C-alpha positions in Angstrom: -3.2 -19.4 25.1 0.3 -17.9 24.9 0.2 -18.2 20.7 -3.5 -16.5 21.3 -2.2 -13.2 22.7 0.9 -12.9 20.6 -1.4 -13.0 17.9 -3.7 -10.6 19.4 -0.9 -8.7 19.5 -0.3 -8.8 16.1 -3.6 -7.9 15.0 -3.8 -4.9 17.4 0.0 -3.8 16.0 -2.3 -4.1 12.5 -5.4 -2.1 13.4 -3.1 0.5 14.1 -1.2 0.7 11.3 -4.5 1.0 9.6 -5.8 3.6 11.7 -2.7 5.8 11.7 -2.6 5.6 7.9 -6.6 6.6 7.6 -6.1 9.5 10.2 -3.1 11.1 8.2 -5.8 10.9 5.0 -8.3 12.8 7.2 -5.9 15.0 8.9 -5.1 16.5 5.4 -8.7 17.3 4.8 -9.0 18.9 8.1 -5.5 21.2 7.9 -7.1 22.2 4.5 -10.2 23.0 6.0 -8.7 24.9 9.1 -6.5 26.9 6.6 -9.5 28.4 4.3 -11.9 28.3 7.6 -14.5 25.9 6.6 -16.7 24.8 9.7 -15.7 21.7 10.9 -18.3 19.9 12.9 -16.2 16.6 14.2 -12.7 14.6 13.7 -13.1 11.8 14.8 -10.8 8.4 15.2 -13.1 5.1 14.7 -16.6 4.7 13.7 -19.6 3.6 15.8 -20.7 4.7 19.4 -18.5 7.3 21.0 -15.6 6.4 23.8 -15.5 10.0 24.4 -15.6 13.3 22.8 -13.4 16.5 23.6 -15.4 19.4 22.3 -13.3 23.0 21.7 -14.7 26.6 22.1 -15.3 26.7 18.4 -17.8 23.9 18.9 -15.4 21.0 17.0 -15.5 18.0 18.6 -12.7 15.4 18.6 -14.0 11.9 19.0 -12.9 8.5 19.7 -15.0 5.8 18.5 -15.3 1.8 19.3 -15.2 0.5 15.8 -11.1 1.0 14.5 -11.7 0.6 11.0 -11.8 4.1 9.9 -12.5 7.7 10.5 -13.6 11.0 9.1 -13.5 14.9 9.2 -17.4 16.0 9.1 -17.8 19.6 7.7 -20.7 21.7 7.8 -23.1 21.9 5.1 -21.0 18.8 3.3 -24.1 16.9 1.5 -27.2 19.4 2.3 -27.8 23.5 2.1 -26.7 25.3 4.9 -26.8 29.3 5.6 -23.6 28.9 7.6 -20.8 31.1 5.4 -18.2 28.3 6.5 -20.5 25.6 5.3 -18.6 23.0 3.1 -21.0 23.7 0.2 -20.9 27.8 0.9 -17.1 27.9 0.3 -15.5 28.4 -3.3 -15.3 25.7 -5.4 -11.5 25.8 -5.8 -11.3 25.8 -2.0 -13.2 22.8 -1.7 -11.3 21.2 -4.4 -8.0 21.7 -2.5 -9.9 20.6 0.9 -11.0 17.2 -1.0 -7.7 16.2 -2.5 -5.6 17.5 0.7 -6.3 13.8 2.1 -4.9 12.0 -0.8 -2.1 14.7 -1.1 -1.3 14.3 2.9 -1.3 10.1 2.4 1.0 10.7 -0.7 3.4 12.9 1.5 3.5 10.7 4.2 4.3 7.7 1.6 7.3 10.0 0.4 8.5 9.9 4.8 7.7 6.4 5.1 9.4 5.4 1.4 12.8 7.3 2.7 12.5 5.3 5.8 12.2 1.9 4.0 14.9 2.8 1.6 17.1 3.7 4.6 16.6 0.9 6.9 15.7 -2.1 4.5 16.3 -0.7 0.8 14.4 -0.5 -2.5 14.1 -4.3 -2.9 17.4 -4.3 -4.8 19.5 -7.7 -3.9 23.0 -7.9 -3.0 24.7 -11.5 -3.3 26.0 -12.6 0.2 27.0 -16.0 -1.2 27.4 -18.3 -4.4 27.0 -21.8 -3.7 30.1 -23.9 -5.5 28.0 -26.6 -7.1 25.9 -23.6 -9.1 26.7 -23.0 -12.2 26.6 -19.2 -11.8 29.6 -19.7 -9.4 31.9 -18.2 -11.9 30.1 -15.2 -13.1 28.3 -13.7 -9.9 30.3 -12.6 -7.2 29.8 -11.7 -3.3 28.8 -8.0 -2.7 27.3 -8.0 -6.5 24.2 -5.7 -6.4 21.7 -7.0 -9.1 20.3 -3.6 -10.7 18.2 -4.8 -13.0 16.7 -8.5 -14.4 16.7 -8.4 -18.3 16.0 -4.6 -17.9 13.5 -4.5 -15.3 14.4 -3.4 -11.7 14.0 -5.4 -9.1 11.8 -4.2 -6.1 9.2 -5.3 -3.5 6.6 -4.5 -5.7 7.5 -7.0 -8.9 8.4 -9.7 -6.1 12.2 -8.6 -6.5 15.0 -11.1 -7.9 13.0 -14.0 -7.2 9.7 -13.1 -8.7 11.2 -11.6 -11.7 13.3 -14.9 -12.5 10.1 -17.2 -11.6 8.9 -17.3 -15.1 12.3 -18.6 -16.4 13.2 -22.3 -16.9 16.5 -24.3 -16.3 18.8 -23.4 -18.9 17.5 -19.9 -20.3 19.5 -17.0 -20.0 19.0 -14.2 -17.6 20.8 -11.4 -18.3 21.6 -9.3 -15.1 22.6 -5.5 -14.5 25.2 -5.9 -11.7 26.9 -3.2 -10.0 30.8 -4.6 -8.9 33.2 -2.2 -7.4 31.4 0.7 -8.5 30.7 -0.4 -12.2 28.0 -1.4 -13.8 28.3 -4.8 -15.8 26.3 -7.2 -17.9 26.3 -10.9 -16.4 24.0 -14.1 -17.9 23.2 -16.4 -15.7 21.1 -19.8 -15.7 18.7 -21.2 -13.2 19.1 -25.0 -12.6 17.7 -27.7 -10.6 18.7 -28.4 -6.9 17.4 -31.3 -4.6 15.4 -29.4 -1.6 16.7 -30.7 1.7 15.7 -30.5 5.5 17.6 -29.0 8.3 19.3 -32.3 8.9 20.5 -32.5 5.3 18.0 -35.2 4.3 16.5 -34.7 0.9 12.8 -34.1 0.9 10.7 -36.7 -1.0 7.2 -36.2 -2.4 4.2 -38.1 -1.7 5.6 -40.6 -4.4 8.4 -40.7 -3.2 10.5 -38.8 -5.8 13.1 -35.8 -4.5 11.6 -32.4 -4.6 13.6 -30.0 -6.6 13.8 -26.5 -6.8 15.1 -24.1 -9.7 17.4 -21.5 -8.4 20.4 -19.3 -9.2 22.5 -20.9 -6.3 22.9 -17.5 -4.6 21.8 -15.9 -0.9 21.2 -12.2 -1.1 19.9 -9.6 1.4 18.3 -6.1 0.4 21.1 -2.8 -0.2 20.4 -0.2 2.4 20.6 3.0 0.7 22.8 6.2 2.5 21.3 9.1 3.7 21.3 11.0 0.6 20.4 7.8 -1.6 17.4 7.7 0.2 16.7 11.1 0.2 17.2 11.2 -3.8 15.4 8.0 -4.5 12.3 8.3 -1.8 10.2 10.4 -4.3 10.6 8.5 -7.4 10.3 5.1 -5.6 6.8 6.8 -4.2 5.8 7.5 -8.0 6.7 4.0 -9.0 4.2 2.6 -6.0 1.7 4.8 -7.2 1.9 3.7 -10.9 2.0 0.0 -9.8 -1.0 0.7 -7.6 -2.8 2.2 -11.1 -1.5 -1.0 -13.0 -3.1 -3.3 -10.7 -6.5 -1.8 -10.9 -6.0 -1.7 -14.4 -5.6 -5.3 -14.3 -8.6 -6.0 -12.6 -10.7 -3.9 -14.8 -9.7 -6.3 -17.5 -10.0 -9.2 -15.6 -6.3 -10.3 -15.4 -7.1 -10.1 -11.8 -9.9 -11.7 -9.8 -11.4 -11.0 -6.2 -9.3 -13.4 -4.7 -6.4 -10.7 -5.6 -8.1 -8.0 -3.5 -8.4 -7.7 0.2 -11.2 -5.5 2.5 -9.8 -4.2 5.7 -10.2 -7.3 7.3 -8.0 -9.4 4.8 -5.3 -6.3 5.1 -4.9 -6.4 8.7 -4.7 -10.1 8.5 -1.7 -9.7 6.1 -0.4 -7.2 8.1 -0.3 -9.3 11.1 1.1 -12.2 9.6 3.8 -10.5 7.4 4.8 -8.3 11.0 5.0 -11.8 12.8 7.3 -13.1 10.7 9.7 -10.2 10.9 8.5 -6.8 12.3 10.5 -4.7 10.0 7.9 -5.9 7.2 5.9 -3.2 8.8 8.5 -0.6 7.2 7.4 -1.9 3.7 3.8 -1.7 4.8 3.7 1.9 6.1 4.6 3.5 2.3 2.5 0.5 0.3 -0.8 1.7 2.3 -0.2 5.1 2.6 0.6 5.4 -1.4 -2.7 3.0 -1.8 -4.9 5.1 0.1 -3.9 8.3 -2.0 -4.7 6.2 -5.2 -7.9 4.5 -4.3 -9.5 7.7 -3.0 -8.9 9.7 -6.1 -10.7 7.3 -8.1 -13.8 9.1 -9.5 -15.9 6.3 -7.9 -19.2 7.6 -5.8 -18.3 8.1 -2.3 -14.7 8.8 -2.6 -12.5 12.1 -2.8 -12.3 11.4 -6.3 -15.8 11.7 -7.5 -16.6 14.3 -5.1 -14.1 16.4 -7.2 -15.5 15.5 -10.1 -18.7 16.9 -8.8 -16.9 20.3 -7.9 -15.0 20.6 -10.8 -18.3 20.2 -13.0 -19.8 23.5 -10.9 -16.8 25.0 -11.2 -17.2 24.7 -15.2 -20.7 25.1 -15.0 -20.7 28.0 -12.8 -23.8 26.1 -10.6 -23.6 23.0 -8.8 -25.6 19.7 -9.8 -28.6 19.4 -7.5 -27.4 18.7 -4.0 -29.8 15.8 -3.3 -29.0 14.3 -6.7 -25.3 14.1 -6.0 -25.9 13.1 -2.3 -28.0 10.0 -3.0 -25.3 9.0 -5.9 -22.6 9.1 -2.7 -25.0 7.0 -0.8 -25.6 4.6 -3.3 -21.7 4.5 -4.1 -21.1 3.9 -0.5 -23.5 1.2 0.2 -21.8 -0.5 -3.0 -18.6 -0.2 -1.8 -19.2 -1.4 1.8 -20.9 -4.4 0.2 -17.7 -5.2 -2.2 -15.3 -5.0 0.9 -17.7 -7.1 2.9 -18.0 -9.7 -0.1 -14.0 -9.7 -0.5 -13.5 -10.5 3.4 -16.1 -13.2 3.8 -15.0 -14.8 0.6 -11.0 -14.5 1.6 -11.9 -15.7 4.6 -14.1 -18.5 4.1 -13.1 -19.7 0.2 -10.2 -18.4 -1.1 -7.7 -20.4 1.4 
């Protein structure tokens, strides 16, 4: 029973993380809408039946709803015609463009802040050598406190699996060129992986089902992440956030060309499960998930897919160029179809992860 409540606690934490990211996005729309005096009907945290609603003097509603998997900022006249001068579709096209863009923009701004915290508290993913095993052939090459900046010209980060992810493709005996910072100087070192028998906590060699010793290919070092100074984190947080955004686009590109499949992506349930499991291992993992989710939401929402902000921005840009809008009913139907397709895909992916991709 105790394990159940502990697991439930981490799920609640994961849901809270996801909700914070979504609320930042919707608050971006809300803030831009208030600046340009759009008529806002409701700002909602969650979907479904209301838990409670507060109505401001100007008629704006702030609601908390039962399903904690999203939220929205509802504008008057967003998908239909309205006579109110403050209605969404009655405002200048460039103002609507800014309001639509502001959700992703706020996610990206929050991503920069979260990246700053990540670099300050944990680091960028660049490993610092804690110790080198005496039996390792790399003992005469690497030293304690060496910071590994690059592996064959690729910088190790949380996004590419770090040091372990970059050396995974190399076999024993292959040369791996490391760019290392040592005592303030940058030097290149050549190391190699070697095979070592895997031992349990008592020092006994682990055997496979056939009685053969289990081996692993390693460098023979232990590492931690090098934390950035306040100034270093301040200088690196913006480039690091852009790097995260680029990695998101690379992954999307690989999905489109078939290098990744459905098992490599996940919906909200899969995301919540991943955050909960990582948090259970170490609460500091949340520091990594905050910028990752923020940047992912920013990039994803700018994609020109019907129902997403990116597609709505395309329609607004077309209106700005043509000097007249596309039929509002047609646009609303396109977004509605897009919404159902996205929801269907999200549900399908989560079901596959729950029952197939195990």
